N, CA, C and O atoms as a Tinker XYZ file with bonds, in Angstrom:
   428  protein
     1  N    -60.262000   65.574000   42.887000    73     2
     2  CA   -61.326000   65.111000   42.209000    64     1     3
     3  C    -62.160000   66.086000   42.819000    63     2     4     5
     4  O    -63.329000   65.818000   42.542000    81     3
     5  N    -62.091000   66.853000   43.354000    73     3     6
     6  CA   -62.875000   67.879000   44.249000    64     5     7
     7  C    -62.770000   69.186000   43.205000    63     6     8     9
     8  O    -63.693000   69.864000   42.754000    81     7
     9  N    -60.992000   69.335000   42.922000    73     7    10
    10  CA   -60.905000   70.037000   41.477000    64     9    11
    11  C    -61.652000   70.226000   41.062000    63    10    12    13
    12  O    -62.399000   71.188000   41.238000    81    11
    13  N    -61.789000   68.858000   39.913000    73    11    14
    14  CA   -61.979000   68.932000   39.307000    64    13    15
    15  C    -63.290000   69.030000   38.960000    63    14    16    17
    16  O    -63.612000   69.857000   38.106000    81    15
    17  N    -64.030000   68.391000   39.427000    73    15    18
    18  CA   -65.662000   68.475000   39.993000    64    17    19
    19  C    -65.747000   70.731000   40.026000    63    18    20    21
    20  O    -66.727000   71.435000   39.785000    81    19
    21  N    -64.460000   71.123000   40.374000    73    19    22
    22  CA   -65.281000   72.745000   40.720000    64    21    23
    23  C    -64.465000   73.524000   39.106000    63    22    24    25
    24  O    -64.655000   74.338000   38.203000    81    23
    25  N    -63.608000   72.644000   39.589000    73    23    26
    26  CA   -63.524000   73.863000   37.924000    64    25    27
    27  C    -64.508000   72.923000   36.848000    63    26    28    29
    28  O    -63.816000   73.506000   36.014000    81    27
    29  N    -65.209000   72.262000   36.255000    73    27    30
    30  CA   -66.079000   71.590000   35.892000    64    29    31
    31  C    -67.927000   72.874000   35.852000    63    30    32    33
    32  O    -68.912000   73.101000   35.150000    81    31
    33  N    -67.226000   73.319000   37.252000    73    31    34
    34  CA   -68.458000   74.140000   38.156000    64    33    35
    35  C    -67.871000   76.152000   36.974000    63    34    36    37
    36  O    -67.052000   77.056000   37.135000    81    35
    37  N    -69.159000   75.731000   35.764000    73    35    38
    38  CA   -68.420000   76.601000   34.989000    64    37    39
    39  C    -68.477000   78.071000   35.351000    63    38    40    41
    40  O    -67.481000   78.729000   35.050000    81    39
    41  N    -70.013000   79.021000   36.266000    73    39    42
    42  CA   -70.687000   79.346000   37.008000    64    41    43
    43  C    -69.708000   79.617000   37.848000    63    42    44    45
    44  O    -69.107000   80.616000   37.453000    81    43
    45  N    -68.983000   78.912000   39.460000    73    43    46
    46  CA   -69.006000   78.939000   40.868000    64    45    47
    47  C    -66.874000   79.152000   40.304000    63    46    48    49
    48  O    -65.926000   79.564000   40.972000    81    47
    49  N    -66.952000   78.600000   38.748000    73    47    50
    50  CA   -65.140000   78.602000   39.304000    64    49    51
    51  C    -65.118000   79.986000   38.924000    63    50    52    53
    52  O    -64.179000   80.587000   39.445000    81    51
    53  N    -66.278000   81.089000   37.754000    73    51    54
    54  CA   -66.154000   82.183000   37.302000    64    53    55
    55  C    -66.028000   82.997000   38.804000    63    54    56    57
    56  O    -65.166000   83.724000   39.299000    81    55
    57  N    -67.256000   82.518000   39.225000    73    55    58
    58  CA   -67.351000   83.490000   40.287000    64    57    59
    59  C    -66.389000   83.527000   41.435000    63    58    60    61
    60  O    -66.299000   84.458000   42.235000    81    59
    61  N    -65.454000   82.080000   41.445000    73    59    62
    62  CA   -64.278000   82.341000   42.392000    64    61    63
    63  C    -62.948000   83.002000   41.910000    63    62    64    65
    64  O    -62.037000   83.224000   42.707000    81    63
    65  N    -62.847000   83.363000   40.354000    73    63    66
    66  CA   -61.352000   83.479000   40.040000    64    65    67
    67  C    -62.167000   85.437000   40.123000    63    66    68    69
    68  O    -61.492000   86.218000   40.793000    81    67
    69  N    -63.369000   85.976000   39.523000    73    67    70
    70  CA   -63.578000   86.722000   39.692000    64    69    71
    71  C    -63.954000   87.542000   41.019000    63    70    72    73
    72  O    -64.288000   88.726000   40.977000    81    71
    73  N    -63.881000   86.927000   41.988000    73    71    74
    74  CA   -63.616000   87.940000   43.771000    64    73    75
    75  C    -62.224000   87.623000   43.899000    63    74    76    77
    76  O    -61.536000   88.308000   44.655000    81    75
    77  N    -61.761000   86.747000   43.308000    73    75    78
    78  CA   -59.985000   86.962000   44.589000    64    77    79
    79  C    -60.567000   85.023000   45.544000    63    78    80    81
    80  O    -59.917000   83.998000   45.751000    81    79
    81  N    -61.067000   85.155000   45.646000    73    79    82
    82  CA   -61.502000   83.946000   46.827000    64    81    83
    83  C    -60.264000   83.367000   46.379000    63    82    84    85
    84  O    -59.945000   83.716000   45.243000    81    83
    85  N    -59.463000   82.560000   46.975000    73    83    86
    86  CA   -58.912000   81.642000   47.081000    64    85    87
    87  C    -59.425000   80.426000   47.514000    63    86    88    89
    88  O    -60.314000   80.746000   48.304000    81    87
    89  N    -59.368000   79.068000   47.442000    73    87    90
    90  CA   -59.361000   78.121000   47.920000    64    89    91
    91  C    -58.213000   77.241000   48.209000    63    90    92    93
    92  O    -57.440000   76.757000   47.382000    81    91
    93  N    -58.196000   77.020000   50.175000    73    91    94
    94  CA   -57.052000   76.229000   50.313000    64    93    95
    95  C    -56.828000   75.431000   48.931000    63    94    96    97
    96  O    -57.557000   75.366000   47.942000    81    95
    97  N    -55.757000   74.933000   49.157000    73    95    98
    98  CA   -54.939000   73.420000   48.429000    64    97    99
    99  C    -54.326000   72.700000   49.283000    63    98   100   101
   100  O    -53.231000   73.083000   49.694000    81    99
   101  N    -54.793000   71.702000   49.663000    73    99   102
   102  CA   -53.814000   70.128000   50.644000    64   101   103
   103  C    -52.388000   69.667000   49.341000    63   102   104   105
   104  O    -52.478000   69.485000   48.127000    81   103
   105  N    -51.078000   69.602000   50.350000    73   103   106
   106  CA   -50.196000   68.757000   49.710000    64   105   107
   107  C    -50.644000   67.732000   49.425000    63   106   108   109
   108  O    -51.432000   67.089000   50.119000    81   107
   109  N    -50.131000   67.365000   48.165000    73   107   110
   110  CA   -50.330000   65.817000   48.181000    64   109   111
   111  C    -49.570000   64.789000   49.581000    63   110   112   113
   112  O    -49.376000   65.495000   50.570000    81   111
   113  N    -49.189000   63.465000   49.754000    73   111   114
   114  CA   -48.278000   63.110000   50.251000    64   113   115
   115  C    -47.173000   62.623000   50.168000    63   114   116   117
   116  O    -46.608000   62.806000   49.090000    81   115
   117  N    -46.966000   62.402000   50.462000    73   115   118
   118  CA   -45.336000   62.170000   50.216000    64   117   119
   119  C    -44.765000   60.714000   50.122000    63   118   120   121
   120  O    -43.950000   60.029000   49.504000    81   119
   121  N    -45.909000   60.657000   51.340000    73   119   122
   122  CA   -45.423000   58.442000   51.779000    64   121   123
   123  C    -45.335000   57.824000   50.645000    63   122   124   125
   124  O    -46.082000   57.947000   49.675000    81   123
   125  N    -44.435000   57.168000   50.760000    73   123   126
   126  CA   -44.183000   56.060000   49.639000    64   125   127
   127  C    -45.671000   55.271000   49.738000    63   126   128   129
   128  O    -46.603000   55.390000   50.534000    81   127
   129  N    -45.527000   54.677000   48.925000    73   127   130
   130  CA   -47.673000   53.361000   48.866000    64   129   131
   131  C    -46.786000   52.398000   48.822000    63   130   132   133
   132  O    -45.571000   52.442000   49.011000    81   131
   133  N    -47.694000   51.252000   48.478000    73   131   134
   134  CA   -46.766000   49.667000   48.253000    64   133   135
   135  C    -47.391000   49.616000   46.146000    63   134   136   137
   136  O    -46.951000   48.648000   45.526000    81   135
   137  N    -47.986000   50.273000   45.618000    73   135   138
   138  CA   -48.812000   50.786000   44.102000    64   137   139
   139  C    -47.291000   51.667000   43.649000    63   138   140   141
   140  O    -46.500000   51.162000   42.853000    81   139
   141  N    -47.053000   53.013000   44.281000    73   139   142
   142  CA   -46.288000   52.811000   43.991000    64   141   143
   143  C    -44.907000   52.408000   43.796000    63   142   144   145
   144  O    -44.289000   52.533000   42.739000    81   143
   145  N    -44.355000   51.802000   45.127000    73   143   146
   146  CA   -42.463000   51.008000   45.462000    64   145   147
   147  C    -43.448000   50.017000   44.635000    63   146   148   149
   148  O    -42.378000   49.750000   44.089000    81   147
   149  N    -44.617000   49.048000   43.876000    73   147   150
   150  CA   -44.303000   47.730000   43.229000    64   149   151
   151  C    -43.631000   48.207000   41.892000    63   150   152   153
   152  O    -42.504000   47.864000   41.536000    81   151
   153  N    -44.408000   48.979000   41.251000    73   151   154
   154  CA   -44.455000   49.884000   40.197000    64   153   155
   155  C    -43.602000   50.311000   39.828000    63   154   156   157
   156  O    -43.397000   50.283000   38.615000    81   155
   157  N    -42.518000   51.029000   40.881000    73   155   158
   158  CA   -40.594000   51.920000   40.406000    64   157   159
   159  C    -40.234000   50.005000   40.893000    63   158   160   161
   160  O    -39.631000   49.735000   39.855000    81   159
   161  N    -40.222000   49.237000   41.354000    73   159   162
   162  CA   -39.319000   48.001000   40.821000    64   161   163
   163  C    -39.485000   47.277000   39.488000    63   162   164   165
   164  O    -38.645000   47.076000   38.610000    81   163
   165  N    -41.271000   46.800000   39.573000    73   163   166
   166  CA   -41.199000   46.412000   38.258000    64   165   167
   167  C    -40.807000   47.251000   36.562000    63   166   168   169
   168  O    -40.449000   46.848000   35.455000    81   167
   169  N    -41.012000   48.102000   36.959000    73   167   170
   170  CA   -40.304000   49.891000   35.654000    64   169   171
   171  C    -38.291000   49.111000   36.067000    63   170   172   173
   172  O    -37.636000   48.409000   35.296000    81   171
   173  N    -37.875000   49.580000   37.423000    73   171   174
   174  CA   -36.617000   48.866000   37.228000    64   173   175
   175  C    -36.084000   47.565000   36.195000    63   174   176   177
   176  O    -35.086000   47.399000   35.494000    81   175
   177  N    -37.097000   46.893000   36.449000    73   175   178
   178  CA   -37.032000   45.103000   36.510000    64   177   179
   179  C    -37.276000   45.585000   34.716000    63   178   180   181
   180  O    -36.200000   45.990000   34.275000    81   179
   181  N    -38.022000   45.613000   34.008000    73   179   182
   182  CA   -38.090000   46.246000   32.444000    64   181   183
   183  C    -36.861000   46.441000   31.891000    63   182   184   185
   184  O    -35.967000   45.875000   31.262000    81   183
   185  N    -37.193000   47.506000   32.400000    73   183   186
   186  CA   -35.643000   48.525000   31.990000    64   185   187
   187  C    -34.258000   47.725000   31.944000    63   186   188   189
   188  O    -33.486000   47.845000   30.993000    81   187
   189  N    -33.965000   46.786000   33.195000    73   187   190
   190  CA   -32.663000   45.946000   32.669000    64   189   191
   191  C    -32.941000   45.216000   32.025000    63   190   192   193
   192  O    -32.061000   44.770000   31.288000    81   191
   193  N    -34.254000   44.695000   31.929000    73   191   194
   194  CA   -34.674000   42.700000   30.950000    64   193   195
   195  C    -34.050000   44.173000   29.928000    63   194   196   197
   196  O    -32.820000   44.202000   29.958000    81   195
   197  N    -34.433000   44.882000   29.409000    73   195   198
   198  CA   -34.598000   45.201000   27.181000    64   197   199
   199  C    -33.960000   45.513000   27.710000    63   198   200   201
   200  O    -34.578000   46.310000   28.417000    81   199
   201  N    -32.068000   45.545000   28.287000    73   199   202
   202  CA   -31.482000   45.915000   28.535000    64   201   203
   203  C    -30.471000   45.076000   27.865000    63   202   204   205
   204  O    -30.193000   44.877000   26.682000    81   203
   205  N    -30.112000   44.742000   28.736000    73   203   206
   206  CA   -29.289000   43.124000   29.422000    64   205   207
   207  C    -30.199000   42.439000   27.808000    63   206   208   209
   208  O    -29.352000   42.107000   26.979000    81   207
   209  N    -32.161000   42.130000   27.137000    73   207   210
   210  CA   -31.856000   41.855000   26.357000    64   209   211
   211  C    -30.818000   42.151000   24.061000    63   210   212   213
   212  O    -30.235000   41.723000   23.064000    81   211
   213  N    -31.523000   43.333000   24.940000    73   211   214
   214  CA   -29.924000   44.091000   23.681000    64   213   215
   215  C    -28.955000   43.829000   23.960000    63   214   216   217
   216  O    -28.439000   43.010000   23.200000    81   215
   217  N    -28.092000   44.295000   25.145000    73   215   218
   218  CA   -26.265000   43.055000   24.977000    64   217   219
   219  C    -27.474000   41.854000   23.860000    63   218   220   221
   220  O    -27.955000   41.942000   22.731000    81   219
   221  N    -27.514000   41.105000   24.680000    73   219   222
   222  CA   -27.142000   39.113000   24.036000    64   221   223
   223  C    -27.907000   40.112000   23.410000    63   222   224   225
   224  O    -27.896000   40.878000   24.373000    81   223
   225  N    -28.436000   40.597000   22.728000    73   223   226
   226  CA   -29.201000   40.356000   20.792000    64   225   227
   227  C    -28.136000   40.358000   19.915000    63   226   228   229
   228  O    -27.979000   39.442000   19.108000    81   227
   229  N    -27.298000   41.418000   20.007000    73   227   230
   230  CA   -26.122000   42.122000   19.620000    64   229   231
   231  C    -24.386000   41.098000   19.935000    63   230   232   233
   232  O    -23.786000   40.407000   19.112000    81   231
   233  N    -24.169000   41.260000   20.775000    73   231   234
   234  CA   -23.169000   39.320000   21.722000    64   233   235
   235  C    -23.721000   38.653000   20.019000    63   234   236   237
   236  O    -23.179000   38.784000   18.921000    81   235
   237  N    -24.721000   38.087000   20.331000    73   235   238
   238  CA   -25.470000   37.135000   19.377000    64   237   239
   239  C    -24.906000   36.917000   18.308000    63   238   240   241
   240  O    -24.081000   36.260000   17.673000    81   239
   241  N    -26.269000   38.368000   18.352000    73   239   242
   242  CA   -25.068000   38.911000   15.901000    64   241   243
   243  C    -24.210000   39.225000   15.430000    63   242   244   245
   244  O    -23.661000   39.005000   14.351000    81   243
   245  N    -23.949000   40.065000   16.664000    73   243   246
   246  CA   -22.559000   40.372000   15.652000    64   245   247
   247  C    -22.526000   41.632000   14.479000    63   246   248   249
   248  O    -23.274000   42.609000   14.485000    81   247
   249  N    -21.667000   41.394000   13.676000    73   247   250
   250  CA   -21.698000   43.375000   13.133000    64   249   251
   251  C    -22.154000   41.766000   11.651000    63   250   252   253
   252  O    -21.442000   41.436000   10.703000    81   251
   253  N    -22.733000   41.515000   11.825000    73   251   254
   254  CA   -23.651000   40.572000   10.635000    64   253   255
   255  C    -23.728000   40.918000    9.607000    63   254   256   257
   256  O    -24.897000   41.289000    9.493000    81   255
   257  N    -22.961000   41.139000    8.210000    73   255   258
   258  CA   -22.553000   41.477000    7.268000    64   257   259
   259  C    -23.754000   41.445000    6.518000    63   258   260   261
   260  O    -24.233000   42.537000    6.215000    81   259
   261  N    -24.727000   39.727000    5.918000    73   259   262
   262  CA   -25.671000   39.614000    6.129000    64   261   263
   263  C    -26.667000   39.783000    5.401000    63   262   264   265
   264  O    -27.220000   39.175000    4.484000    81   263
   265  N    -26.887000   41.248000    6.283000    73   263   266
   266  CA   -28.046000   41.830000    7.035000    64   265   267
   267  C    -28.479000   42.690000    4.523000    63   266   268   269
   268  O    -27.702000   42.494000    3.589000    81   267
   269  N    -29.680000   43.369000    4.448000    73   267   270
   270  CA   -29.703000   43.957000    3.365000    64   269   271
   271  C    -28.712000   44.904000    3.335000    63   270   272   273
   272  O    -27.809000   45.023000    4.163000    81   271
   273  N    -28.892000   45.539000    2.414000    73   271   274
   274  CA   -27.652000   47.031000    2.338000    64   273   275
   275  C    -28.561000   48.384000    2.585000    63   274   276   277
   276  O    -28.063000   49.430000    2.166000    81   275
   277  N    -29.788000   48.456000    3.196000    73   275   278
   278  CA   -30.362000   49.169000    3.225000    64   277   279
   279  C    -30.430000   49.132000    5.217000    63   278   280   281
   280  O    -30.710000   49.773000    6.230000    81   279
   281  N    -30.135000   48.370000    4.895000    73   279   282
   282  CA   -30.689000   48.465000    6.284000    64   281   283
   283  C    -28.730000   48.510000    7.591000    63   282   284   285
   284  O    -28.506000   48.850000    8.752000    81   283
   285  N    -27.605000   47.796000    6.100000    73   283   286
   286  CA   -26.547000   48.350000    6.700000    64   285   287
   287  C    -26.373000   49.903000    6.905000    63   286   288   289
   288  O    -25.547000   50.517000    7.581000    81   287
   289  N    -27.818000   50.521000    5.797000    73   287   290
   290  CA   -26.534000   52.023000    5.562000    64   289   291
   291  C    -27.244000   52.633000    6.653000    63   290   292   293
   292  O    -26.618000   53.598000    7.091000    81   291
   293  N    -28.749000   52.327000    7.476000    73   291   294
   294  CA   -28.811000   52.891000    8.492000    64   293   295
   295  C    -28.387000   52.760000    9.667000    63   294   296   297
   296  O    -28.737000   53.519000   10.571000    81   295
   297  N    -27.649000   51.873000    9.811000    73   295   298
   298  CA   -27.230000   51.104000   10.796000    64   297   299
   299  C    -26.308000   52.252000   11.107000    63   298   300   301
   300  O    -26.508000   52.881000   12.146000    81   299
   301  N    -25.151000   52.642000   10.173000    73   299   302
   302  CA   -23.391000   53.151000    9.933000    64   301   303
   303  C    -24.018000   54.194000   10.231000    63   302   304   305
   304  O    -23.513000   54.685000   11.240000    81   303
   305  N    -25.425000   55.161000    9.612000    73   303   306
   306  CA   -25.680000   56.419000    9.677000    64   305   307
   307  C    -25.313000   55.920000   10.964000    63   306   308   309
   308  O    -24.205000   55.579000   11.378000    81   307
   309  N    -27.013000   55.943000   11.824000    73   307   310
   310  CA   -27.676000   55.293000   13.218000    64   309   311
   311  C    -25.727000   55.961000   13.771000    63   310   312   313
   312  O    -25.575000   57.099000   14.216000    81   311
   313  N    -24.173000   54.674000   13.540000    73   311   314
   314  CA   -23.979000   54.856000   14.038000    64   313   315
   315  C    -22.969000   56.195000   13.936000    63   314   316   317
   316  O    -22.393000   56.780000   14.853000    81   315
   317  N    -22.963000   56.368000   13.030000    73   315   318
   318  CA   -22.039000   57.857000   12.840000    64   317   319
   319  C    -23.189000   59.635000   13.609000    63   318   320   321
   320  O    -22.729000   60.777000   13.614000    81   319
   321  N    -24.430000   59.289000   14.058000    73   319   322
   322  CA   -24.761000   60.364000   14.303000    64   321   323
   323  C    -24.489000   60.102000   16.263000    63   322   324   325
   324  O    -24.646000   60.831000   17.242000    81   323
   325  N    -24.157000   59.090000   16.119000    73   323   326
   326  CA   -24.426000   58.615000   17.776000    64   325   327
   327  C    -22.601000   57.973000   18.538000    63   326   328   329
   328  O    -22.245000   57.179000   19.409000    81   327
   329  N    -22.125000   58.638000   17.841000    73   327   330
   330  CA   -20.468000   58.317000   17.892000    64   329   331
   331  C    -19.681000   57.622000   19.151000    63   330   332   333
   332  O    -19.091000   56.550000   19.284000    81   331
   333  N    -20.024000   59.059000   20.264000    73   331   334
   334  CA   -20.384000   58.905000   20.889000    64   333   335
   335  C    -18.998000   60.118000   22.283000    63   334   336   337
   336  O    -18.852000   60.005000   23.500000    81   335
   337  N    -18.304000   61.112000   21.258000    73   335   338
   338  CA   -17.755000   62.425000   20.938000    64   337   339
   339  C    -18.540000   63.336000   21.582000    63   338   340   341
   340  O    -19.682000   63.731000   21.349000    81   339
   341  N    -17.589000   63.661000   22.595000    73   339   342
   342  CA   -18.695000   65.334000   23.567000    64   341   343
   343  C    -19.386000   66.026000   22.472000    63   342   344   345
   344  O    -20.578000   66.260000   22.667000    81   343
   345  N    -18.980000   66.319000   21.597000    73   343   346
   346  CA   -19.741000   67.351000   20.521000    64   345   347
   347  C    -21.516000   66.924000   19.908000    63   346   348   349
   348  O    -22.640000   67.426000   19.898000    81   347
   349  N    -20.802000   65.674000   19.459000    73   347   350
   350  CA   -22.596000   64.968000   19.433000    64   349   351
   351  C    -23.750000   65.208000   20.738000    63   350   352   353
   352  O    -24.910000   65.619000   20.764000    81   351
   353  N    -22.996000   64.832000   21.552000    73   351   354
   354  CA   -23.466000   64.909000   22.975000    64   353   355
   355  C    -24.164000   66.225000   23.219000    63   354   356   357
   356  O    -25.198000   66.259000   23.885000    81   355
   357  N    -23.716000   67.123000   22.786000    73   355   358
   358  CA   -23.778000   68.450000   22.779000    64   357   359
   359  C    -24.291000   69.370000   21.887000    63   358   360   361
   360  O    -25.003000   70.344000   22.129000    81   359
   361  N    -23.532000   68.664000   20.022000    73   359   362
   362  CA   -25.448000   68.807000   19.280000    64   361   363
   363  C    -26.792000   67.936000   19.623000    63   362   364   365
   364  O    -27.883000   67.869000   19.057000    81   363
   365  N    -26.294000   67.340000   20.708000    73   363   366
   366  CA   -27.468000   66.233000   20.545000    64   365   367
   367  C    -28.414000   67.573000   21.710000    63   366   368   369
   368  O    -29.063000   68.276000   20.936000    81   367
   369  N    -28.591000   67.952000   22.866000    73   367   370
   370  CA   -27.934000   67.744000   23.265000    64   369   371
   371  C    -29.633000   69.313000   23.011000    63   370   372   373
   372  O    -30.822000   69.407000   23.314000    81   371
   373  N    -28.622000   70.105000   22.335000    73   371   374
   374  CA   -29.220000   71.188000   21.455000    64   373   375
   375  C    -30.111000   71.440000   20.814000    63   374   376   377
   376  O    -30.915000   72.368000   20.900000    81   375
   377  N    -29.968000   70.011000   19.596000    73   375   378
   378  CA   -31.414000   69.720000   19.290000    64   377   379
   379  C    -32.656000   69.788000   19.748000    63   378   380   381
   380  O    -33.722000   70.307000   19.419000    81   379
   381  N    -31.929000   68.654000   21.197000    73   379   382
   382  CA   -33.254000   68.107000   21.632000    64   381   383
   383  C    -34.268000   69.782000   22.488000    63   382   384   385
   384  O    -35.401000   70.167000   22.198000    81   383
   385  N    -33.634000   70.179000   23.166000    73   383   386
   386  CA   -33.797000   71.503000   23.245000    64   385   387
   387  C    -34.228000   72.421000   23.111000    63   386   388   389
   388  O    -34.943000   73.059000   23.883000    81   387
   389  N    -33.607000   72.844000   21.340000    73   387   390
   390  CA   -34.675000   73.300000   21.457000    64   389   391
   391  C    -35.587000   72.704000   19.353000    63   390   392   393
   392  O    -35.431000   73.082000   18.192000    81   391
   393  N    -36.221000   71.925000   19.896000    73   391   394
   394  CA   -37.781000   70.714000   19.693000    64   393   395
   395  C    -38.367000   71.494000   20.704000    63   394   396   397
   396  O    -39.149000   72.419000   20.483000    81   395
   397  N    -37.848000   70.979000   22.242000    73   395   398
   398  CA   -38.618000   70.930000   22.935000    64   397   399
   399  C    -39.235000   72.927000   22.813000    63   398   400   401
   400  O    -40.299000   73.499000   22.575000    81   399
   401  N    -37.858000   73.325000   23.130000    73   399   402
   402  CA   -38.587000   74.980000   23.297000    64   401   403
   403  C    -39.824000   75.350000   21.358000    63   402   404   405
   404  O    -40.356000   76.443000   21.164000    81   403
   405  N    -39.909000   74.467000   20.598000    73   403   406
   406  CA   -40.242000   74.655000   19.135000    64   405   407
   407  C    -41.445000   74.357000   19.464000    63   406   408   409
   408  O    -42.262000   75.117000   18.944000    81   407
   409  N    -42.000000   73.350000   20.288000    73   407   410
   410  CA   -43.649000   72.544000   20.932000    64   409   411
   411  C    -43.126000   73.263000   21.543000    63   410   412   413
   412  O    -42.451000   73.733000   20.627000    81   411
   413  N    -42.752000   73.942000   22.591000    73   411   414
   414  CA   -44.069000   75.001000   23.526000    64   413   415
   415  C    -44.201000   76.050000   23.010000    63   414   416   417
   416  O    -44.828000   76.910000   23.627000    81   415
   417  N    -43.796000   76.271000   22.033000    73   415   418
   418  CA   -43.340000   77.320000   21.426000    64   417   419
   419  C    -44.731000   78.010000   20.369000    63   418   420   421
   420  O    -45.147000   79.167000   20.313000    81   419
   421  N    -45.274000   76.526000   19.475000    73   419   422
   422  CA   -46.234000   76.544000   19.385000    64   421   423
   423  C    -47.331000   75.399000   19.102000    63   422   424   425
   424  O    -47.979000   74.919000   18.172000    81   423
   425  N    -47.016000   75.181000   21.316000    73   423   426
   426  CA   -48.278000   74.635000   21.213000    64   425   427
   427  C    -48.630000   75.948000   22.465000    63   426   428
   428  O    -49.767000   76.079000   22.918000    81   427
C-alpha cells in the first residue's frame, strides 16, 4: 500500500525520480501462509474434479453419432488440430509464442 501511495503522489514521485534517490524496497515474505496453502489445495482439487468429470462424461457419452452434423464437424476439426503428433505440439508452441509476441508488440 505504501508503494501505491508513493506512486499516486505525483509531485513526490516526480521529485524522487528526477533526484535519483532510490527508496528502500522490502522483499516479500517467502513463507507459506494458511490462506495460500488452502487456495492451492482447493485449486488443485477443482482441477482434478473437472478433469475427472470430463473423463467420466467422455466415457459415458462415447462416440455418439446422434449429435448434429455441425457439432461432429467441429469436433473432428479440433481432433485433427490436436492429434498428438510432435509436429502439432511444435506448431502450437510456435503459434502461441507468436501470439504472445504480437500482443506484447501491440501493447
